[in-house]
C-alpha positions as CSV (number, residue, x, y, z in Angstrom):
1,M,136.4,26.8,26.1
2,R,134.5,28.0,29.5
3,S,135.9,30.7,31.3
4,G,134.1,29.0,34.3
5,P,131.4,26.6,35.5
6,P,127.8,27.1,34.2
7,T,125.5,28.6,36.2
8,P,122.6,26.4,37.1
9,S,119.5,26.6,35.1
10,V,116.6,28.4,37.2
11,S,113.0,27.7,36.3
12,P,111.1,30.7,36.0
13,M,108.8,30.1,39.0
14,N,108.7,33.2,41.7
15,E,112.4,33.7,41.3
16,K,112.6,37.2,42.6
17,T,110.0,37.3,44.7
18,G,112.0,34.6,47.5
19,G,109.2,31.9,46.3
20,V,110.1,27.9,45.2
21,R,113.0,27.5,42.7
22,L,113.3,25.0,40.5
23,V,117.2,23.9,39.2
24,R,118.4,21.5,36.8
25,I,121.9,20.5,37.8
26,P,124.6,21.2,35.0
27,D,126.8,18.8,34.3
28,D,129.8,20.0,36.5
29,R,128.1,19.4,39.8
30,D,127.0,15.5,39.0
31,G,128.0,13.5,41.9
32,Q,127.8,16.5,44.6
33,R,126.0,15.7,47.6
34,L,122.2,17.5,48.0
35,D,123.2,19.6,51.2
36,N,127.1,21.2,49.8
37,F,124.8,21.8,46.3
38,L,121.9,23.8,48.6
39,L,125.0,25.5,50.4
40,G,125.8,27.2,47.2
41,Q,122.3,28.0,46.1
42,L,120.9,29.5,49.5
43,K,124.1,31.7,50.1
44,G,123.9,32.2,54.1
45,A,121.9,29.3,55.4
46,P,122.9,27.0,58.2
47,R,124.0,23.5,57.5
48,S,121.1,22.8,60.6
49,I,118.6,24.9,58.2
50,I,119.6,23.4,55.2
51,Y,119.1,19.5,56.6
52,K,116.3,20.8,58.3
53,I,114.1,21.2,54.6
54,V,115.8,18.3,53.4
55,R,114.9,16.3,56.0
56,S,111.0,17.7,56.0
57,G,110.8,17.3,52.4
58,Q,110.8,20.8,51.3
59,V,113.4,19.6,48.6
60,R,112.5,17.8,46.2
61,V,115.0,16.1,43.7
62,N,113.2,15.2,40.7
63,G,109.5,15.2,42.3
64,G,111.1,13.0,45.4
65,R,112.3,13.4,48.6
66,A,115.8,12.6,49.1
67,K,118.4,12.6,52.5
68,P,121.2,15.4,52.7
69,E,124.2,12.8,51.7
70,T,122.4,12.1,48.2
71,K,124.6,12.4,45.4
72,I,122.5,14.6,42.7
73,K,123.4,13.7,38.9
74,A,123.7,16.1,35.7
75,G,120.0,16.8,34.9
76,D,118.2,16.1,37.9
77,E,115.8,19.1,39.2
78,V,115.6,20.0,42.5
79,R,112.9,22.1,44.0
80,I,114.9,24.7,46.6
81,P,112.1,26.1,48.7
82,P,112.0,30.1,49.7
83,V,114.3,30.4,53.2
84,R,114.2,33.6,55.6
85,L,117.3,34.1,57.3
86,A,117.5,35.4,60.8
87,E,118.3,39.1,59.3
88,E,117.5,39.3,55.5
89,G,119.2,41.4,53.6
90,E,121.5,41.9,56.8
91,P,123.4,38.1,56.3
92,K,125.8,37.4,59.7
93,V,129.8,38.7,59.3
94,A,132.2,36.2,59.8
95,P,134.1,37.8,62.8
96,K,137.2,39.3,61.8
97,G,139.5,37.7,64.0
98,L,138.3,34.3,62.7
99,L,139.1,36.0,59.1
100,D,142.8,36.8,60.1
101,R,143.2,33.2,61.3
102,L,142.1,31.7,58.8
103,A,144.3,33.7,56.4
104,A,147.2,33.2,57.8
105,S,147.2,29.5,58.0
106,V,147.3,29.0,54.5
107,V,150.1,26.4,54.0
108,F,149.7,26.0,50.0
109,E,148.1,27.0,47.2
110,D,147.6,26.5,43.7
111,K,144.9,26.2,40.8
112,A,143.3,23.9,41.7
113,I,144.0,23.5,45.9
114,L,143.8,25.1,49.3
115,A,145.3,23.6,52.1
116,L,145.7,25.1,55.2
117,N,147.3,24.8,58.6
118,K,143.6,25.0,60.6
119,P,144.1,25.9,64.2
120,S,142.4,24.0,67.0
121,G,138.8,25.2,68.0
122,I,137.8,26.1,64.2
123,A,134.8,23.6,62.5
124,A,135.4,22.4,59.2
125,H,132.1,24.2,59.0
126,G,129.3,25.6,60.6
127,G,126.4,23.9,62.4
128,S,125.9,22.3,66.0
129,G,125.6,26.1,67.7
130,V,129.0,27.2,64.7
131,S,127.6,29.8,62.5
132,F,131.2,30.1,61.2
133,G,133.8,27.1,60.4
134,V,136.6,26.8,58.2
135,I,134.7,27.1,54.9
136,E,132.4,29.8,55.8
137,G,135.2,31.9,56.6
138,L,136.9,31.3,53.4
139,R,134.0,31.9,51.4
140,A,133.8,35.0,53.0
141,L,137.4,35.8,52.4
142,R,137.0,34.9,48.9
143,P,133.5,35.5,47.5
144,N,134.2,35.4,43.9
145,E,135.9,31.8,44.3
146,S,134.4,28.8,44.5
147,I,135.5,26.7,47.5
148,E,134.8,23.3,48.5
149,L,135.8,21.3,51.6
150,V,137.3,18.3,50.4
151,H,137.3,16.3,53.8
152,R,136.5,17.3,57.4
153,L,138.8,18.2,61.1
154,D,137.6,17.3,63.7
155,R,137.3,21.0,65.8
156,D,140.1,20.5,68.3
157,T,142.5,19.0,65.9
158,S,145.0,21.2,64.5
159,G,146.7,20.7,61.1
160,V,146.3,19.9,57.4
161,I,143.2,20.4,55.7
162,V,142.8,20.6,52.2
163,L,139.6,22.6,50.1
164,A,139.4,21.9,46.2
165,K,139.1,25.3,43.7
166,K,138.1,23.3,41.0
167,R,135.1,21.1,40.7
168,S,137.7,18.4,39.2
169,A,139.8,18.2,41.5
170,L,136.8,17.7,44.0
171,L,135.7,14.7,42.4
172,E,138.9,13.5,42.1
173,L,139.8,13.9,45.7
174,Q,136.9,12.2,47.1
175,A,137.5,9.0,45.1
176,L,140.5,9.1,46.6
177,M,138.9,9.1,50.1
178,R,136.9,6.5,49.2
179,G,139.4,4.5,47.3
180,G,139.3,1.3,46.1
181,E,140.7,-2.2,44.9
182,D,143.5,-0.3,42.8
183,D,143.4,3.1,44.6
184,E,144.8,4.4,48.0
185,G,143.6,6.6,49.4
186,P,145.5,9.9,50.8
187,G,148.8,9.5,52.9
188,K,147.7,10.9,56.2
189,R,150.0,11.5,58.9
190,Y,149.2,12.7,62.4
191,L,151.9,13.7,65.7
192,A,150.1,13.2,69.2
193,L,151.5,12.7,72.4
194,L,149.3,9.8,73.8
195,V,148.8,9.6,78.0
196,G,151.5,6.6,79.4
197,R,154.1,4.7,77.4
198,V,153.3,3.2,74.4
199,P,155.1,0.3,73.5
200,D,157.8,0.1,70.8
201,G,157.9,-0.2,67.5
202,T,154.7,0.1,65.4
203,I,151.3,-0.2,67.0
204,T,148.3,-1.4,64.6
205,V,144.9,-0.8,65.8
206,D,141.8,-2.1,63.4
207,A,139.3,-1.8,65.2
208,P,135.6,-1.5,63.7
209,L,134.1,1.7,64.9
210,R,130.4,2.5,65.8
211,K,129.0,6.7,66.1
212,S,125.9,7.2,68.2
213,V,124.4,10.3,69.4
214,L,123.7,10.6,73.1
215,Q,120.7,12.4,74.9
216,G,121.5,16.1,74.3
217,G,123.0,15.8,71.0
218,E,126.7,14.8,71.9
219,R,128.6,12.5,69.3
220,M,130.1,10.0,70.7
221,V,132.1,7.5,69.0
222,R,132.9,3.9,70.4
223,V,134.8,0.3,69.1
224,D,131.9,-2.0,68.2
225,P,132.1,-5.1,66.2
226,E,129.2,-3.9,64.1
227,G,130.9,-0.8,63.2
228,K,133.1,0.1,60.1
229,A,136.3,-1.1,59.9
230,S,138.9,1.4,60.4
231,V,143.0,1.0,61.0
232,S,145.3,3.0,62.8
233,H,149.4,2.6,62.6
234,I,150.9,4.6,65.9
235,K,154.6,4.4,66.4
236,V,156.5,6.3,68.8
237,L,158.8,9.0,68.1
238,E,159.8,10.2,71.5
239,R,159.4,9.7,75.6
240,R,158.3,12.7,77.2
241,G,157.5,13.2,80.3
242,G,156.3,9.5,81.3
243,H,154.3,10.2,77.9
244,S,154.7,9.0,74.6
245,F,154.9,11.5,71.3
246,C,153.5,9.7,68.3
247,E,153.4,9.6,65.1
248,I,149.8,8.1,63.2
249,R,148.8,6.6,60.1
250,I,145.7,5.8,59.0
251,E,144.2,4.0,56.5
252,T,140.5,4.9,56.9
253,G,139.1,8.5,58.2
254,R,136.5,7.7,60.4
255,T,135.1,10.1,63.0
256,H,137.4,10.6,66.1
257,Q,139.2,7.4,65.1
258,I,142.9,8.1,66.3
259,R,141.1,9.3,69.5
260,V,139.1,6.0,69.4
261,H,141.5,3.7,68.9
262,A,144.5,5.7,70.9
263,A,141.8,5.3,74.2
264,H,140.9,1.9,73.1
265,I,144.7,0.9,73.8
266,G,144.7,2.6,76.8
267,H,146.9,5.3,75.8
268,P,145.0,8.2,75.2
269,V,145.8,11.5,73.5
270,A,146.5,13.7,76.2
271,G,144.1,16.6,76.2
272,D,141.3,14.8,75.3
273,P,137.8,16.0,77.1
274,K,135.6,13.6,75.5
275,Y,137.8,10.0,75.4
276,G,140.8,10.8,77.6
277,D,142.3,10.5,81.5
278,K,140.8,13.1,83.4
279,E,143.3,13.2,86.0
280,A,146.3,13.7,83.2
281,N,144.9,16.0,81.8
282,K,144.2,17.7,85.0
283,R,147.8,17.3,85.5
284,L,149.1,18.3,82.0
285,A,147.3,21.5,82.4
286,E,149.0,22.4,85.6
287,Q,152.5,21.6,85.0
288,V,152.8,22.1,81.8
289,G,150.0,24.3,80.3
290,L,148.5,21.6,78.1
291,K,145.1,23.4,77.9
292,R,143.6,21.6,74.2
293,L,143.5,18.3,72.6
294,F,147.1,17.0,71.3
295,L,146.5,16.3,68.2
296,H,147.7,17.2,64.7
297,A,147.4,16.9,61.1
298,A,151.0,17.1,60.5
299,S,151.4,16.3,56.1
300,M,148.5,14.8,53.8
301,E,150.2,12.8,50.8
302,F,148.1,12.7,47.0
303,A,148.3,12.9,43.2
304,L,145.6,14.4,41.4
305,D,145.1,14.7,37.2
306,G,145.4,10.5,37.4
307,G,148.4,10.6,39.8
308,A,150.6,12.8,37.6
309,T,150.5,15.5,39.4
310,P,152.0,14.3,43.2
311,Y,150.9,16.8,46.4
312,L,152.6,16.3,49.5
313,V,150.8,19.0,51.7
314,T,152.7,19.6,55.4
315,A,151.6,22.1,58.4
316,P,154.0,22.7,61.4
317,L,153.5,21.9,65.1
318,S,152.1,25.1,67.0
319,D,154.1,26.9,68.9
320,E,151.6,26.2,72.0
321,L,152.1,22.3,71.2
322,R,156.0,22.7,70.6
323,A,156.0,24.3,74.2
324,V,154.5,21.2,75.6
325,L,156.6,19.4,74.9
326,D,159.8,21.1,75.5
327,R,158.7,21.5,79.3
328,L,157.7,17.6,79.5
329,A,161.3,16.7,78.4
């Protein structure tokens, strides 16, 4: 019985001199994304460099070019080029403040998963000018553990984010995220303050979404008939100061889905600088101190081990968001 995951086999090819390495993919990495595998192999390398060496063709899978999202298979041979970091031998150190916040944010942990109540303002992972996110911070806190992101959460959104501690849990959760004819994905429940008076009852927003990148690299999402299917269910819980405190359940997990769907029905998420109502955001900041996106991933429900082990992970609203609601009452 193995005490841990097998170590990928490495060909004796200039490994000690920092040259090219040829890595044979072990069974337990079958199906992993190439970029995530490389992040584990090139410790300390930012995701931007990973993307660069893959897209430039320096990384090869079985001798051919690949994409960052390529799913590698057991037995594949991956060519990994030497990567020089800015301060070789002196990797960047995650800020202590970030590590302290992450350590205090753990809401659940067992042998299979780790769940955080992610604070707003912390990215799921580094990249796009951010050196450290949740995954980099947790790996710095727990250097001897295997930890992988199961899903992402917008940087400005707070709440439940789940990480896998076992490869089997990661694969099962990723399969649940993809869903299928006989599988329901994880039940995700969000809490949000939407601008204005949302109609009573449950509104189902079935509007396909499409991503685009503007000049300057800003990522935007819009409703588009040619986009990917996206479904959100919005239910008013309370009226607060002319606005609507809502529960939102999503069937799909598209980038910025709730924010774009809310704006699409004319009731954007309060405090949203990208898709929101600028005048409403300004008033809420001045009158009740809302200085962030009011969107919170409140819970996530799923089952592992073929459905035998159920989970319901919850994360309470932060004090700052509760204070906003109190001031609106």
